[in-house]
Every structure is written in structure tokens, then in C-alpha cells.
FITIGU-884574 format. One record per residue (C-alpha): x, y, z. Coordinates in steps of 0.2 Angstrom, whole numbers, padded with zeros to 4 digits. Layout:
BEGIN
(node (X,Y,Z)) ...
// end
This chain:
BEGIN
(node (0397,-0352,0440)) (node (0405,-0347,0426)) (node (0403,-0357,0408)) (node (0415,-0371,0404)) (node (0420,-0362,0387)) (node (0427,-0346,0396)) (node (0441,-0357,0407)) (node (0448,-0367,0391)) (node (0463,-0358,0391)) (node (0466,-0364,0408)) (node (0467,-0382,0404)) (node (0485,-0384,0403)) (node (0486,-0378,0419)) (node (0477,-0390,0426)) (node (0485,-0405,0415)) (node (0501,-0402,0419)) (node (0496,-0402,0436)) (node (0488,-0420,0434)) (node (0505,-0427,0424)) (node (0516,-0420,0441)) (node (0506,-0428,0452)) (node (0506,-0443,0443)) (node (0525,-0442,0442)) (node (0524,-0442,0459)) (node (0512,-0457,0463)) (node (0523,-0467,0451)) (node (0539,-0463,0460)) (node (0530,-0466,0477)) (node (0526,-0483,0470)) (node (0541,-0487,0467)) (node (0550,-0481,0480)) (node (0539,-0490,0494)) (node (0537,-0506,0485)) (node (0558,-0510,0484)) (node (0564,-0524,0493)) (node (0577,-0513,0502)) (node (0574,-0508,0520)) (node (0579,-0489,0515)) (node (0576,-0479,0499)) (node (0586,-0465,0496)) (node (0594,-0466,0512)) (node (0580,-0466,0521)) (node (0567,-0477,0529)) (node (0551,-0482,0518)) (node (0542,-0473,0531)) (node (0547,-0456,0527)) (node (0541,-0459,0511)) (node (0523,-0466,0519)) (node (0523,-0449,0528)) (node (0527,-0439,0514)) (node (0512,-0445,0503)) (node (0500,-0444,0517)) (node (0505,-0427,0521)) (node (0505,-0422,0503)) (node (0487,-0429,0500)) (node (0481,-0420,0516)) (node (0488,-0402,0510)) (node (0481,-0407,0494)) (node (0464,-0407,0501)) (node (0466,-0393,0512)) (node (0473,-0380,0503)) (node (0461,-0385,0488)) (node (0446,-0383,0497)) (node (0453,-0366,0504)) (node (0457,-0361,0487)) (node (0437,-0362,0485)) (node (0430,-0357,0501)) (node (0428,-0338,0499)) (node (0421,-0341,0482)) (node (0408,-0354,0491)) (node (0403,-0343,0505)) (node (0401,-0328,0494)) (node (0393,-0335,0476)) (node (0385,-0351,0482)) (node (0378,-0347,0502)) (node (0377,-0327,0495)) (node (0386,-0322,0510)) (node (0392,-0304,0506)) (node (0411,-0300,0505)) (node (0413,-0293,0523)) (node (0404,-0310,0531)) (node (0414,-0320,0523)) (node (0432,-0315,0527)) (node (0424,-0316,0544)) (node (0420,-0333,0543)) (node (0434,-0337,0531)) (node (0447,-0328,0546)) (node (0436,-0338,0561)) (node (0438,-0356,0551)) (node (0457,-0354,0548)) (node (0460,-0348,0565)) (node (0451,-0362,0572)) (node (0461,-0374,0562)) (node (0476,-0369,0573)) (node (0470,-0368,0587)) (node (0465,-0386,0588)) (node (0482,-0393,0586)) (node (0488,-0389,0604)) (node (0472,-0401,0611)) (node (0476,-0414,0598)) (node (0497,-0414,0601)) (node (0492,-0415,0620)) (node (0480,-0430,0619)) (node (0491,-0439,0606)) (node (0507,-0435,0618)) (node (0497,-0442,0634)) (node (0485,-0454,0629)) (node (0484,-0460,0610)) (node (0501,-0459,0601)) (node (0504,-0450,0586)) (node (0499,-0464,0573)) (node (0481,-0466,0581)) (node (0480,-0448,0582)) (node (0484,-0446,0564)) (node (0474,-0460,0558)) (node (0457,-0452,0568)) (node (0462,-0435,0562)) (node (0463,-0443,0543)) (node (0447,-0451,0546)) (node (0438,-0434,0550)) (node (0445,-0425,0537)) (node (0441,-0436,0524)) (node (0421,-0437,0531)) (node (0424,-0414,0531)) (node (0429,-0415,0514)) (node (0416,-0427,0506)) (node (0402,-0417,0517)) (node (0410,-0401,0508)) (node (0402,-0408,0492)) (node (0385,-0409,0497)) (node (0379,-0390,0491)) (node (0360,-0391,0489)) (node (0351,-0378,0481)) (node (0361,-0361,0477)) (node (0347,-0351,0473)) (node (0342,-0352,0490)) (node (0358,-0345,0499)) (node (0358,-0346,0519)) (node (0340,-0353,0517)) (node (0347,-0370,0511)) (node (0344,-0382,0524)) (node (0360,-0390,0518)) (node (0371,-0376,0525)) (node (0371,-0387,0542)) (node (0379,-0399,0533)) (node (0390,-0384,0528)) (node (0394,-0380,0546)) (node (0397,-0399,0551)) (node (0408,-0400,0536)) (node (0419,-0385,0543)) (node (0419,-0393,0560)) (node (0425,-0410,0555)) (node (0440,-0404,0545)) (node (0443,-0390,0561)) (node (0444,-0406,0573)) (node (0453,-0416,0559)) (node (0466,-0406,0557)) (node (0469,-0405,0575)) (node (0473,-0423,0578)) (node (0483,-0424,0562)) (node (0494,-0408,0560)) (node (0501,-0410,0579)) (node (0507,-0426,0576)) (node (0512,-0432,0558)) (node (0527,-0422,0558)) (node (0531,-0430,0574)) (node (0533,-0447,0568)) (node (0546,-0441,0553)) (node (0558,-0437,0568)) (node (0552,-0453,0577)) (node (0560,-0462,0562)) (node (0579,-0456,0567)) (node (0588,-0455,0581)) (node (0592,-0438,0588)) (node (0609,-0437,0581)) (node (0605,-0446,0564)) (node (0613,-0434,0552)) (node (0599,-0438,0541)) (node (0586,-0429,0549)) (node (0586,-0412,0540)) (node (0586,-0422,0524)) (node (0571,-0429,0530)) (node (0562,-0415,0533)) (node (0567,-0408,0518)) (node (0557,-0421,0509)) (node (0544,-0421,0520)) (node (0539,-0403,0518)) (node (0544,-0403,0498)) (node (0527,-0415,0500)) (node (0518,-0399,0509)) (node (0522,-0388,0496)) (node (0518,-0400,0482)) (node (0502,-0404,0488)) (node (0497,-0387,0493)) (node (0499,-0383,0474)) (node (0493,-0396,0466)) (node (0478,-0396,0475)) (node (0475,-0379,0473)) (node (0477,-0380,0455)) (node (0466,-0397,0452)) (node (0452,-0393,0464)) (node (0453,-0375,0461)) (node (0451,-0378,0442)) (node (0436,-0391,0445)) (node (0425,-0382,0457)) (node (0424,-0365,0445)) (node (0422,-0375,0429)) (node (0411,-0392,0433)) (node (0405,-0385,0448)) (node (0408,-0386,0468)) (node (0404,-0403,0472)) (node (0420,-0408,0460)) (node (0431,-0396,0466)) (node (0428,-0402,0485)) (node (0424,-0420,0479)) (node (0442,-0419,0473)) (node (0449,-0414,0489)) (node (0438,-0427,0499)) (node (0446,-0441,0485)) (node (0463,-0434,0490)) (node (0461,-0434,0509)) (node (0454,-0451,0506)) (node (0469,-0457,0497)) (node (0480,-0449,0510)) (node (0470,-0461,0523)) (node (0472,-0477,0513)) (node (0492,-0473,0511)) (node (0494,-0470,0530)) (node (0484,-0487,0533)) (node (0492,-0498,0522)) (node (0509,-0490,0525)) (node (0509,-0494,0545)) (node (0522,-0508,0545)) (node (0535,-0496,0536)) (node (0533,-0484,0551)) (node (0544,-0497,0561)) (node (0532,-0496,0575)) (node (0534,-0476,0579)) (node (0522,-0466,0586)) (node (0512,-0478,0597)) (node (0505,-0474,0614)) (node (0517,-0469,0628)) (node (0510,-0481,0637)) (node (0497,-0496,0636)) (node (0483,-0489,0630)) (node (0464,-0499,0635)) (node (0449,-0499,0624)) (node (0440,-0488,0634)) (node (0454,-0474,0636)) (node (0455,-0473,0615)) (node (0436,-0473,0613)) (node (0435,-0460,0627)) (node (0448,-0448,0618)) (node (0439,-0451,0602)) (node (0424,-0445,0609)) (node (0432,-0430,0615)) (node (0437,-0428,0597)) (node (0417,-0430,0593)) (node (0413,-0416,0606)) (node (0424,-0404,0598)) (node (0415,-0406,0582)) (node (0400,-0401,0589)) (node (0408,-0386,0598)) (node (0416,-0382,0582)) (node (0400,-0383,0572)) (node (0394,-0369,0586)) (node (0408,-0358,0586)) (node (0410,-0356,0567)) (node (0392,-0350,0567)) (node (0395,-0336,0580)) (node (0412,-0330,0573)) (node (0410,-0316,0585)) (node (0411,-0328,0599)) (node (0428,-0336,0593)) (node (0436,-0319,0592)) (node (0430,-0316,0612)) (node (0437,-0333,0618)) (node (0454,-0329,0609)) (node (0455,-0311,0616)) (node (0451,-0318,0632)) (node (0462,-0333,0630)) (node (0476,-0322,0623)) (node (0476,-0313,0639)) (node (0476,-0328,0650)) (node (0490,-0337,0642)) (node (0502,-0319,0641)) (node (0496,-0318,0660)) (node (0503,-0337,0663)) (node (0517,-0335,0654)) (node (0522,-0319,0661)) (node (0521,-0327,0678)) (node (0532,-0342,0674)) (node (0545,-0329,0666)) (node (0545,-0322,0684)) (node (0550,-0335,0692)) (node (0566,-0339,0683)) (node (0584,-0334,0684)) (node (0590,-0315,0675)) (node (0594,-0323,0660)) (node (0582,-0334,0654)) (node (0569,-0321,0660)) (node (0575,-0311,0647)) (node (0575,-0323,0637)) (node (0556,-0327,0638)) (node (0553,-0308,0635)) (node (0563,-0308,0619)) (node (0551,-0323,0614)) (node (0535,-0312,0618)) (node (0541,-0300,0607)) (node (0543,-0310,0592)) (node (0526,-0319,0597)) (node (0520,-0302,0597)) (node (0522,-0300,0580)) (node (0513,-0314,0573)) (node (0496,-0309,0572)) (node (0502,-0293,0563)) (node (0510,-0304,0552)) (node (0498,-0317,0545)) (node (0484,-0305,0548)) (node (0490,-0297,0532)) (node (0498,-0313,0525)) (node (0483,-0323,0526)) (node (0472,-0310,0514)) (node (0477,-0324,0501)) (node (0463,-0335,0504)) (node (0451,-0322,0507)) (node (0449,-0303,0500)) (node (0467,-0304,0489)) (node (0457,-0321,0482)) (node (0441,-0310,0478)) (node (0453,-0295,0470)) (node (0461,-0307,0460)) (node (0443,-0315,0452)) (node (0437,-0296,0449)) (node (0450,-0285,0447)) (node (0467,-0293,0441)) (node (0469,-0299,0422)) (node (0469,-0318,0423)) (node (0468,-0322,0407)) (node (0456,-0333,0406)) (node (0464,-0344,0420)) (node (0450,-0347,0437)) (node (0457,-0337,0452)) (node (0458,-0350,0464)) (node (0473,-0358,0453)) (node (0482,-0343,0458)) (node (0484,-0349,0475)) (node (0497,-0360,0469)) (node (0509,-0347,0468)) (node (0515,-0345,0486)) (node (0520,-0365,0489)) (node (0529,-0365,0471)) (node (0538,-0349,0475)) (node (0543,-0359,0494)) (node (0547,-0374,0483)) (node (0560,-0363,0472)) (node (0564,-0352,0485)) (node (0569,-0360,0502)) (node (0584,-0368,0498)) (node (0590,-0350,0490)) (node (0586,-0344,0507)) (node (0595,-0357,0516)) (node (0610,-0357,0506)) (node (0609,-0336,0511)) (node (0608,-0337,0527)) (node (0624,-0350,0527)) (node (0634,-0338,0514)) (node (0631,-0323,0526)) (node (0635,-0334,0542)) (node (0652,-0337,0537)) (node (0655,-0318,0535)) (node (0648,-0314,0549)) (node (0633,-0304,0540)) (node (0618,-0314,0545)) (node (0605,-0304,0553)) (node (0599,-0308,0570)) (node (0582,-0318,0571)) (node (0574,-0301,0577)) (node (0580,-0293,0563)) (node (0574,-0307,0550)) (node (0559,-0304,0556)) (node (0559,-0285,0554)) (node (0564,-0289,0536)) (node (0551,-0300,0532)) (node (0538,-0288,0538)) (node (0546,-0274,0527)) (node (0544,-0287,0511)) (node (0524,-0293,0518)) (node (0521,-0274,0516)) (node (0531,-0270,0501)) (node (0521,-0283,0494)) (node (0505,-0273,0494)) (node (0513,-0258,0489)) (node (0518,-0269,0472)) (node (0499,-0273,0469)) (node (0493,-0254,0473)) (node (0505,-0246,0462)) (node (0501,-0260,0447)) (node (0484,-0254,0449)) (node (0490,-0235,0448)) (node (0497,-0240,0431)) (node (0480,-0244,0422)) (node (0463,-0235,0422)) (node (0451,-0236,0435)) (node (0440,-0247,0424)) (node (0455,-0258,0416)) (node (0459,-0275,0424)) (node (0478,-0276,0435)) (node (0491,-0283,0424)) (node (0494,-0303,0432)) (node (0512,-0298,0432)) (node (0509,-0288,0449)) (node (0499,-0302,0457)) (node (0514,-0313,0455)) (node (0524,-0299,0463)) (node (0513,-0299,0479)) (node (0516,-0316,0482)) (node (0533,-0315,0476)) (node (0538,-0303,0491)) (node (0524,-0310,0504)) (node (0534,-0329,0500)) (node (0551,-0322,0504)) (node (0544,-0311,0519)) (node (0536,-0328,0527)) (node (0554,-0337,0523)) (node (0563,-0325,0534)) (node (0548,-0325,0548)) (node (0541,-0342,0547)) (node (0555,-0354,0549)) (node (0566,-0341,0560)) (node (0553,-0340,0572)) (node (0549,-0359,0575)) (node (0568,-0363,0577)) (node (0570,-0346,0589)) (node (0553,-0354,0602)) (node (0562,-0369,0602)) (node (0580,-0364,0605)) (node (0575,-0350,0618)) (node (0562,-0357,0628)) (node (0566,-0366,0644)) (node (0564,-0384,0645)) (node (0550,-0385,0656)) (node (0542,-0370,0646)) (node (0545,-0376,0628)) (node (0527,-0386,0624)) (node (0520,-0369,0633)) (node (0530,-0358,0621)) (node (0526,-0367,0605)) (node (0507,-0369,0609)) (node (0507,-0349,0613)) (node (0517,-0347,0594)) (node (0502,-0357,0586)) (node (0489,-0346,0595)) (node (0498,-0332,0590)) (node (0498,-0338,0573)) (node (0477,-0343,0574)) (node (0475,-0324,0581)) (node (0482,-0319,0564)) (node (0472,-0328,0554)) (node (0457,-0321,0563)) (node (0463,-0303,0562)) (node (0465,-0308,0544)) (node (0446,-0312,0543)) (node (0442,-0294,0551)) (node (0454,-0285,0538)) (node (0446,-0294,0524)) (node (0430,-0288,0529)) (node (0435,-0270,0532)) (node (0436,-0272,0512)) (node (0419,-0274,0510)) (node (0414,-0254,0517)) (node (0399,-0251,0524)) (node (0387,-0262,0513)) (node (0398,-0278,0514)) (node (0403,-0277,0496)) (node (0422,-0275,0491)) (node (0425,-0263,0480)) (node (0440,-0259,0469)) (node (0445,-0241,0477)) (node (0443,-0245,0495)) (node (0453,-0263,0495)) (node (0468,-0254,0487)) (node (0467,-0240,0499)) (node (0467,-0254,0515)) (node (0481,-0263,0506)) (node (0491,-0248,0504)) (node (0487,-0244,0522)) (node (0492,-0261,0530)) (node (0507,-0260,0516)) (node (0514,-0246,0526)) (node (0509,-0249,0543)) (node (0518,-0266,0540)) (node (0533,-0259,0533)) (node (0532,-0246,0546)) (node (0533,-0259,0559)) (node (0546,-0269,0550)) (node (0560,-0255,0550)) (node (0556,-0252,0568)) (node (0560,-0270,0573)) (node (0575,-0270,0562)) (node (0580,-0253,0572)) (node (0579,-0263,0588)) (node (0585,-0280,0583)) (node (0601,-0279,0592)) (node (0592,-0273,0609)) (node (0582,-0288,0608)) (node (0595,-0300,0603)) (node (0604,-0295,0620)) (node (0590,-0302,0628)) (node (0591,-0318,0620)) (node (0609,-0322,0628)) (node (0613,-0332,0615)) (node (0633,-0330,0621)) (node (0627,-0342,0635)) (node (0613,-0351,0628)) (node (0623,-0367,0633)) (node (0622,-0364,0653)) (node (0603,-0365,0652)) (node (0590,-0379,0649)) (node (0583,-0375,0633)) (node (0574,-0384,0622)) (node (0586,-0390,0611)) (node (0605,-0393,0606)) (node (0605,-0378,0591)) (node (0621,-0368,0601)) (node (0632,-0365,0587)) (node (0621,-0367,0572)) (node (0617,-0354,0561)) (node (0601,-0345,0565)) (node (0587,-0345,0552)) (node (0582,-0359,0539)) (node (0599,-0367,0542)) (node (0595,-0369,0560)) (node (0576,-0372,0557)) (node (0583,-0388,0550)) (node (0594,-0392,0564)) (node (0576,-0391,0574)) (node (0568,-0403,0563)) (node (0561,-0388,0554)) (node (0565,-0383,0535)) (node (0564,-0369,0526)) (node (0550,-0374,0516)) (node (0539,-0377,0533)) (node (0527,-0363,0533)) (node (0514,-0364,0549)) (node (0500,-0364,0536)) (node (0507,-0380,0528)) (node (0517,-0390,0544)) 
// end
């Protein structure tokens, strides 16, 4: 842990974050206490969901910014093992929403599922604050509490992440023109929470101690829970169980969630098991999707092939993108000239970029679409991969401008995050919309589940790539890490260029010209592809699978 005096230069960053957070709190209190049934043309329930999700993302990203440092500096895992644990944790976070969404759809309803998830998340984040004697490392008996904390967060995220955004859509009729604006407001809360949580929790964790940073994340989640409970009357009865729910059934579903915590407690400690299960499950899922695809007529079948092609790019993209919370976080702390600012705070660059750039991309796709110049969905995927790879090369080239013993200018860190964010905006919302648009109606949920499963796979791959930066002895070196970043940068660019070259053939498989003739997942035909299209699907360009 660094001495507090070394970090005084970063005080103003945390102060600004606190001021911004205070302004949002004041604005939220003003919005929900007004007598009018709507505020700003939207139901008050939207603002309840905004603040509940903002606090949840505050806690999740605040904890995430510290996690890799907590593993290496407190529990004394080497860099390679820490990256593997990090990758397994994040991948499990993106698998459990499949179960949480299914339980909510069939039994609990979205509101009870979100409430249960929020309780688990609050407990998990507070348990993270019980650190014990750091000098003992992995011999510290409190490490069992640490695994329990991660398990609670994993399962809690599964119940909350899959369902809170669904309630947003339920507040409006499907044809309500305000839906796009509603999701814009909601996802602004996601990114605001991610940015401020990273800054405040990261700052407190580095300057005052782990318990303060994780405690701040836990307090944020508790506030989100309180907001959601008190705001129930403003949800207008939405998110309730699909049919009358007996107490026995309700408690059984909660029991399944607690059993899930036990299973995750085991899996997160044995990360190789997670990889094996994901591989076997992925093969089984691919086989099932192919069987279903071959039962379809020609055009819907070929659309399924296009879907599988796009899904196959997910593990590569997120495996590289998610270096941000793992190896890149460590690299930033050790080899970037941060000017006295704690390294975890730089995790806020991505959500801040998203807030600033998402409207630009939405306008860009609309501008190009009106002129017949808008890239197709697969071409946007290719562009996203090219930008992702180029971001790594920016950092590598930046390192080459200084001596091997000199710190790398922080400008190049902003550069890698800039290109990673623009790449994300070309792929993430576009892909979510494409899954919703192209999937046959009876397979819509399966395809969306496959999309997020591939995202989870990418997060596991991220841990494996991060582990490789540790070399044989498990400890990161500047030269080895930059070498790996250069390799994966060129690989991403090469794959991206290949995807762009074959985009026209993949687009033909999508059969957009006859899309209205089939039973597809939504009514997006005729809308612009990309983030503009994503809004029509209830997905705003600012959505990132790591935040949604």
C-alpha cells in the first residue's frame, strides 16, 4: 500500500467525482419527489431504475478497479495467477445472468429477482472489506471470506444484470417513441456509476486501505438497494411475477440462488474447472444451435450462420478488451508515468469516453445511412477489431519513444483506451441489435444467451492472455508484456481486415431484403443498423456488455 502523502496530487480527481455524484443525487431527489406523475416526459420509475443501476455499477466497477491489485498486493498471488482469477471471476459474472433471467421470466418476476440480486451484491461487496492480515497472503484464513464475497457478487449480478433493464422497457408500450430516450437516460446511469465508482473506490482503496475502497463499493450497492426498495411504488406495478407466486416457490428460487453461491465458491477457487466447463458447454451450445439452424428454411438458416459468425468474434474481442481490468491495470501502475494519480482511477477513462462518444457514433451512423455509406453489421465488427488492435499498438509505439528504464507518457494510455472505446462502440451495441434482429422468434432467447456466453468466454480468455504477460515465473515484465500486446494487436487488426473483406458475403447470409417475411425477434426492419438501430431494440449505443 502506497503512503498517503504520495497521492495528494490525485485529491482533486476524487473531489470532482464526489461533486458530480452529489449533483446527480440532488437531481435525482428533485426528480422523484416532484408531484407530477412524470418528470422530463418520463415516468418517475425510470429515475429509480437509473439510480439503482448507477449505484450497482458504482460498486461493481469500483471493486473491479482494485481487484487485480488486491490479488497481487494483499493475497500475494503472482501476476499470472491473479490474471487467471480475474478472468474466471469476470467470465462467471457474465454467465449467471442466463439463469437469473430464466428464473425471473418463469417464476420470480424481474422486480423480486433484482431485489434478491441487490441483497447478494450488497453482502458480497461488504465481505470484500474483511481483509485480515495481509502479511499472511494466501495463508490468511480470511481468504475463504474473500471467495465467498466473489461468489455472492457473481450470483447477485446474475439476478440483477439480467432483469433491471427489462423493467425499463416495461414502463413503456412497445410503440412508445420515448423508449429510445429512456434507454439513453438509463445507460447514462450505467456509465456515470462506472466512472465515479472507479475514481472514488479506487482512490480510497489505494490511499487509505483496501477496506475503505471495498467498503465504499459496498456502501454504493447498499444505497442502490435502498433506492430500489423505496422506489417500488414508482415502478407502476411492472416487473411482477408472470403468475401468482406461492411463498414456497419464491423461497425455492432464493434457495437455488444460494446453492449457486456455493457452486461459485468452488468454481472461483479452481479456475481451470471454469475453463473446462466453458469449453464443454460452448461445444454443446454450438451443436444445439446448429441442429436448430438446419431445421429452418434456407434464408432463416443462413441468418443463423451469420449470427454464429458474429458470435465467434466475441471471445477474441473481449479477450483483448478486458485486459483493461487485468494486465493493463498492472502495467499502468508499474510502467506508465501517472503523475501521482492512483492507477485504478484510470479505469474510469473508458466509461467517460463512452458518455462522450456514444452520441457521436449514433449521429455518424445516421449521417452515413442517409447517404448510403453506412457499413454493414459485419463490417462494423471488422472495424471494431481493427481499432482494438490499433489501440495496443499505440501503447507499444508509445513505449518505444522513451528508454527502457523510463516511464511511458500517460498520453499513450489515453490513446489505447480511446481506440478500444471506439472499437467497442462499433461492435457491442451493433452485435446486440443484430442478435435481436436476425434470430427467429422461437430462438431469440437462446441466441442472446449464446451472445453473452461468448462474452463470458472472452473474459476467460482475457485472464489467460493476462497470465501470459507473467512469463515463466509468473511476474509481469515490461518487455514481455509489450511483446504480447504487439502480437495481439496485429492479430486483432489482421482478423478485423479479414472480416471487413468478407463482410459483403456475411451480409448476404443475413438476407435483410426479406427480413420482414420471417418471424424475427423484433420489428427493426427499415431502421439504420448500428447504434441507431440498437436504440430501436431497446439498446442504446452507450451500452457495453460489461455494464449492461
